[in-house]
N, C-alpha and C positions, 0 to 999 in steps of 0.2 A: 654501596654506588660506583665509586670511583670501581671498583672490580669489576661490577657488568659493562662498564664503560670500557678497559679496557678486552672484555674477556669479548664484546661486542665489537669493537675494531677486529681482533684477532681471527673470528670466524671472519668477517669481511672480508680479509686480507688472503686469505685459507683458501675463497671460497674461486679459486683463479679459474675460470672457463667452463662457460656457459650458452655461448649461441650457437646458435642452428647449425647444418652442416652444411646448409645451403649459401649461410655466409661464408663472411672473411671470416678465417680463426687466424689469432694468435697462438704460432709455434707451443705456448704453454696448453690452452686451450686441447691441443689438437694431443697435447701427451696425458692430460688430463681424465682425456676422453676413450685414450687406450688405456689406462688404468682400470675405467670403471669396469663395473660389472653391467649383464642384461640390461637392468633395472634402471644405471645408471648412478649407484651409488659405490663409493668411496670409503671406505674407513679410513678416516683421518689419522684417528688414534686407538692404538691399542696397545695394550699392558704387555709387556714383555712375555711374560706366561700364556698368551691367546695365538690359536694359530693362526698364520695369515698366509696367504700363498703366495711366493716368491714376483706375484706382479703388483702385490701393495708397498712395492718401495718405498713408497713417500710415506708408507705409515712413520717408520724411524725417525723419517729426516721432520716431519711435523711434533713427534715424542723429544727431538730435543731440541726443539725450537720453542717448545712449550718448558718442558726442564729450566731452558735458561731465560723467561720470561719471569720462571717461579723463583730463580737465583737472584732477577735484577728486580723483586719487587721489594728486596728491601731497602734499594737506594731510590727508588721509582723511576721515572723518565723526564727529568726535569728540562729540559729540551723540550716534548710537549704538554710541560706543565701541570706537570702529574707525581706528587709528591709522595715519601716512600709507604708503602703499602704493607711494608710485614715488620713492624706492626703499623697501623696507621693510628699517630697523635694528634689531639686538639689540645693546644693550651686552654681551652677557656669556649663554652658552648652555650648557649641559651636553648632550650625549650618548654615552649609555651602551649598549652593544650586547652582547650574548653571544649569542652565535651558532655552533654548529656548535665548529671548532675558535679561533676570535678571541673573546676575549675583550677587549674595550674603553674603557678609559673617553676621554673628549676634551672637553676645554673647547677652548670657542674668544671668544671677543673678537672685538668692533666686526662683528658682521657686518653685511653687506651686499647684499642681493637686490633689483638694477635689473634694468629691461626690465618688469615687471607691465605698464606702462599703452602696453606697443606690440603691440598685437597686430594679426590678420584676422581677421573675420570670414566663415569661408566658409558658413555655414547660420545663419539664428535664424528657424526657421516655430512658428507658434503655428495648432494643426489646433483648431478650437470646438468639436468634436462627438464625439471624441475626447480633448479636455482636457489636451491635452499640446504640451510645447515638446519642437522637434528644435534642438539648438545645435551649431558647431563650430567654435571656437576656435583661432587656430595662433600661438603664440607663434615669432620668429624668432631670440630669441636672450634668454635670461634670464642676465644676470650677477651670481655669486656671488662677494663677494669677502669675505677674516677679514685686519683686521693683524696677527694671531697667533691661535697654538693651540697647544695641549700634548697631549700625549697618553700613557697609562701602556697599553699593548697584551702580550696573552702570546697567541701563537698553538700551542696544545697538541696536537701529533700525536698524542706516547702516551707521557702522560709516566709512565706507569710504568716505561718503558722509555728517558728521559731524552731523548726527543725532543721537548721546549718550548725556546719563548726567548719571554722578554718582551724591550721596550727600550720605552729611555721617549725623546719625539722633540717639536723643537719648531717651528715657521716660518710659513709662512703659506701665505694659501689663493685661488686663482682660478682658479674652475672657473664653464664655462659649459654650460647647457644648451642645444642648439641644434634648431628646427623641434621645440616640444613640443607637440606637439597634443591638443588637451581636445575631445570629442565626448561627446554622446549625448543621450538625453530626460528629459523631467522631466514628470508627472503632478501633476496638479493637482485641487482641490475647492474651488469658492467659495461664496462666501451665498448666499443665496436675496434674500433683502429687505436683512438686514443681516449683521453681523458680520464676519469673520475669514477670512481664505483658510485654504488648508492646502495644505503637499506632500504628497502621498501615499507618491512614490519618485522618486528619483533616481540615473539609470543612466550612467556615464561611464564613457569608454574613451580611454585615455591611453596615447597613441604617444611616442617620442622617436626624435629622427632623428640624433643623435650628443650626443657630451660632451667638449669639451675640460677637461681636468684639467692643473692644473700648483701641485700644492700642495708645497711647500719644506717640506725639514728631516725627509723620512719617512724614517727609516737614513740619515738623511746627504744631502748633496745632488749626489750622485754617478749611477752606472749606477743600482744598485737600485733608488735613489729615484723612476728615469724611467721603470724598467721597471714598478713599483707605479703610476704614475701611469698608463700605457697598460693596467697591466689593472685598474684602477680606473672607466677609459673601458668598455670593452668590458661587466664586470658590471654597469653601470648603467641601459646600454640594455636589456641583456639580463633585467635583472630587473626591469622596468618595462615591457616591451613581453613581458614571459613569463605575466605574473601577474595578466592584466584584471581575473579577476571579484573577486581578493582584491582589490587595490584599491580598484573599484567598491565592496563595500563598504561598508572603512573608509572613505571620504568619505562614502559614503550616512549610515552611523551619526554624522560627524561634523560634517554642515551640516546633514543635516534637523532633526533636534530643535531646535539653534538657532535656524534660519531662521524653523521655527513660534510659536518663542517668540519672537522680536519681530513674529512675524506676527498673534500673539495680541493681542488685546485692543484692534488698531488697526483699524477700522472701514475695510473692503476699499475700499469703489465712492470713499472720500476720498481714499486713498491715489494710486488711476486718477486719479481726478479731477487734483491735485495733479500726477501724472505726464505728463497729456496737456497742460493747459496750461504746464508750463514753458516750451512752444515759442508761445504765445500771442502775436500782433504779432508773431511772427521770421518771415523767411524763409528757404527753405533754405539760398539761398546767404551769409547773413549770420554774420560771427565769429561764433564760439565764447566766451562770455565767460560763466566761473565767479567768483565770489568764494574765492579762492583765492589766498594768496599761501605758496609755497612755504617750511616754516622753514630758518633758517642748516643746515648740516654741523654738528654738534655736534662732531666728529672732526676738523676740519679743522685 
């Protein structure tokens, strides 16, 4: 979720210029309108091997900016209250779930999520006419581990008939999300002369290719544990891929207000100037350098 907040903020800032021509236009708006094709589209990002016309010089600048963000993720953005994201580390967390016949309380220790900084951008496009960003990111492997978990789970089929099972377990977690794709559109509104930008909507589509689960200690470490892992793999893929609308609503409700709060009170054009000046004096093929020394692994 923290990664999506960073992504939403990024695409909002990249959307620099969408006001009608008859209104006052900031110089950056005028420049972006010049870069747009007849449909109002600008390819904000394309991989080096992709063919781009010379007019889309903005592409390599945005590409460098995104690579800098990737290299900064191991350190996070402490001034914005964003901790390191590559990997994400959570010392201790509780997960309580009651759904259907399952009532489970789980305690997870030393949770680590790696791979958020390793993604491919299939599409990252701005339309200056419709004030819309279209994005498509692919994460080949997000690796989740936890040194220890404890669970107290009740599977209650028909309690009145005595058909319920309660068990306790503990073990370790190895959990991979394979080919996780996050795509969608973001609509925004920009200030006329000064003021804050605002995200109007964020519609996402999350698709999961596969899951590789190796959770130990779930009702022992034998055949039952293996069967539960396989069932969990299939269930998670189906839950994510078959509930796109509800997942999109949850993401929008969680992210849009927080990003708008960050943007509020910050002059938008000043932020845009900072973004586009981040590659000033640099060439496309220069090494990517950021001021980030990743913190030591506290659990090593």
